[in-house]
N, C-alpha and C positions, 0 to 999 in steps of 0.2 A: 402591862407585862407582855412580852412576846409569848406566842403560843409554843408549847413544847414540841420540838421536832427531833426525832431520833433516826439517824441515818442507818441504813442496813449494814454498812461496811463492805458491801459489794459494789459493782460498777454503777449501780443505780438502785433506787428504792429508799423510802423513808416512811416512818410512822408519824402521824400528826395527831396530837392529843387534843381533840376538840369534839364537843357534842353537837352534831349537825342537826339534831332535832330542835335546837334552840336557835333563835334569830341571830344572824351574823351581821355585825355592822360592817361598813365598807372597809375599815382598816383591817379587821380580822380576816375578811375575805381576801384582801390584798396580800396578807401574809401567806395565806393558803395558796393563792395563785402563784406567788413567787417561789414558794417551796416546791410546788408542782413543777414549775419550769426548771428549777435547779436539779431536781431528783428524778424527773421523767415518770416515775411510778411512786404514788403515795397511797398509804393505807390509813383509814380511820377505823380503829378497832372498837368493838363493843357498841355499835350503833343500834338504835331502836327506831327505825324510820317507817313512816307510812309511805304508801306509794306517792302521795302528793308531795311529801317532804323530799323524797328521793328525786322526783322530777324537778321540784323547785330549786334544789341545790344545783342539779345538773344544768338547769337553764341559766344560771349565773355565768356559765362559761360560753353560752351561745345557744342558737336555735337547735332543737332536737330533731334527730332523724326518726322517721317511721320505717322500720326495716322492710326490705323487699319481700321477705318470707312472712306474709301476713298471717299465716296459720298460727304462728306462735306468739302473737302479740297479746299482752295481758288485757282481757276484756275490760272495757271502761277506761283503760290507760294505754292507748296505742303507742305511746312513747317508750313503754317498757317491753323489751323482748324477753321472753322466758327462755332460759338455758337450763335444760334438765334432762335426766334420763328416766324420770318418772313416767309411768303410763296410766292412762285413764281406764275405766272399766272395759272399754272396747278394745284395749290392748294397743292403743295409739299413744305415741309420745306426746306429752303436753307442751314440750318446748324443744328447742334445738338440742339434740342429744349428742351431736358430734362437733359442737362449736369449738373452733380453735385447735383441733387435733393435729394441724400442720402449721408450721411457722407462717405468719402473715402479719400485715398491718390492716386494721379494720377499714373496710370499704375504700381501698386504694383505687378501685375501678370507677369511682364516681368523679364527676367533674370537680366537685368540692368534697374531697374525702374527709374523714372524721378528724376533728381536732383532738378529741379524747373520748374514751369510753369509761363508764362508771359501772362496776359490777358489784352487786350487793348480795352477800351470802345469806340465804334463808335456811338451807339445809346443806350440811357438809358430810360426805361419807367418811367413815372411819374403818380401819382394819380391826381384826380380832384383838390386837394389842392396844387399841385405843388411839393409835396414831392417825392423824387426818390424812386422807387420800385426795387425789384430784388437784395436786399443786398446779400452779401456773408459772411458767418460766418466761422471763423478759430479757431481751437483748438491747444493749445500749448502742444504737447505730451512729451516734455522735462519736463515741469513743472508738468505734470500729473504723469510722472514716479517718479520724485523726491518727490512727495507728497505721494507715496505709503508707507505703513508700511514696515519696514525692513523685516518682515517675508514674505510678498508678493514679494518683490524684490528678496529675496533668492529663493522663489519658482519658479520664472520665469527664473532664470539663466539657460541657456542651452536649453530652450524650443524653438520650432519653430512652427509657425502657417502656415497652408497650405492655400495658396491663390488660388482661382479659379475664373477667369474672368467671366465665364458663369453663376456663382451664384450671381454676384453683384446685389444688390437690385435695382429695377426700380420702378418708380411710376406706379400706375394703368393706363392702357391704354397708355403706353409709345409710342410715335411716332417713337422711334428709330427702325431702321431696325433690324430684328432678326439676330443673329449671324449665319453665314454660317458654313458649316462643315469645310471649309478651315480655317476660322477665329478661330474656336474652336481648330483645330489641331495646329494652330500657337501659341496658348496660353495654353499649358498644365499646370496642377497643379504644384505649386512650393512652397517649404517650405522656410520661412523667419524667422530669429530670432525675437522673440516677443519683446525683448529688443534690439533695433538697435543702433549701435554706429555711430555717425555722421562722415563721412569720412574727414571732414575738421576741425571740432572743437573738436572731440573726446567725445562730450556729448552724453548721452544715452537718448533714447526716446522709448515710447511704439509704436509698429508698428503692429497694429491689426485693422481690420475692421469687424464688425459684418455683416453677410450676405456673404461677399466675402470670409472670412476665414471659412473654412469648417471642420477643424480638427487641432490637435496639435500633433507634433512629440516630443517624449521624447529624452533626451540626449543620450540614448542608441540606438536610432533609432526606437524604438517601438512606436506604436500609443497610445495616451491617449484614454481611453474609450470615445466614441462619446458624451454621455450626459455630462460628466465632462468637455470635451473640449469646447463644445458649451456654457456651462454655464460660463466658465472662459473667453472665448472670449467676451461674452455679458457683463460680469462684467467689463472687461477692457475698452471696447468700451464706456459703460455708464460713467465710471470714467473720461475718456478723455474729454468728452463733458460737464462736470460740468461748471456752469457759471463762476467760478473763473479762468478757463483756456481759456476763449473765447475772441475773438475780432470780432466785426461786422463791415464790411466795407460798407459804403453808397457810391454808385457809382456816378461819374460825367463823362460826355463826356470828353474824353481826358485823363482819368486815364490810366496809365499803372501800373498794380498791379502784383507783383511777389511773389511767396511763395515757401517755402522749403518743398518738399514732403517727405524728410527723417524725419522731425520733426513736421509736422502738418497734421491734417485732415481738410477738408473743406466741406461746405454745401451751396448750392445755394438756396435762398428763392424764391419760385415761387408765388408771390402775385400780378401778373399782367397777362393780357391776351390781345390778339389782340382786338382792334386796337392799344393797347399800345405795342410799338415795342422795342425789345432788340436785339442788334447786337454787338458781341464781336469777336475779332481776337485773337486766342490763339496759342502761340508757346510753345513747351515743350522740355526742355533740358534733354538729356539722362544722367543718373547718373552712378554710379558704383554698383557692386553687393553688396548687404547688408551684413554686418557682425556684 
C-alpha cells in the first residue's frame, strides 16, 4: 500500500504518515524521496527518534555536513547542530539562538551547498493560550520562477549571483559568535546561477538571497554594475516571498521536517522568549554543485 501523504494546500508542503524509527525498505524510502521532490517541504509528525536514528535517516539522502559553527554541535554526534534559545548555567546559549531569522537557503555559500535539511523538534515554545510559537515559513522558488514574465526569465539566463557568507543578514544584537578569520577564509565568495536547475527533477528555481548575495556576474564573466545588481537581487528576493508562494509550518514536539534547499528559502519566526524554550536538532545533507 502507498504511504499516506497529505498535501498542505499551500504552494508547497505535505505530511507523510510513516514511523521513521522503524526500518524502511527501499521501496518505501523511494516513495518518501519522490514525495519530498514533489512537495519541497515534508513533515513526519509524532516521531520518537534517537540521535542515531535521526542521523541514519538523513544519511539516506547523502553525506552529512558538520556545521561551521562547531560550538553548537551535539556532543558525540557532530552531524547534529543544536538550534535553541536555551541557556546553560553559565548563561550561554546551548545552540544557535538566531538560526534562520532572515530569509535564506542553507549553506548556499559552500561549493556544494545543502541538498536538504532535516529539523527535529525536541521542545516547542507555546503562548499563554497554548498556541505553538516559532513557526517556520517556506517559499517555493520553483513556482516563483515559473511566475516570472518571459522577458525576466530571458534576462536571468546565464547570470550568476555572488554569495558571501560573511554578509548574511543577522538580527540586531545577534547572540551568534562573530565569524573568525579562519571561518571567513573557509567560505570565500562564490558565484551561483540565479536560475538553478534541480539535480534530480530538472525543474528550475530562483536561487538568490538578498543580503548574502552581493553582486551579479554576467555571462561573459564581467560584473554587473553594483547598483543594478543589488536592485535585481532585491527584486527577485521580494518576488520569491510573495504570499502565493509560501507555506507556514506550525511546530509540534516530535515533528521531523525536511526541506529542499535547491528550490526553497525559509524564515524562522521569533515570536517567543525565555522562559518559553525551543530546542531543535538539525542535520544537513550535502548536495551537488549548482548548475
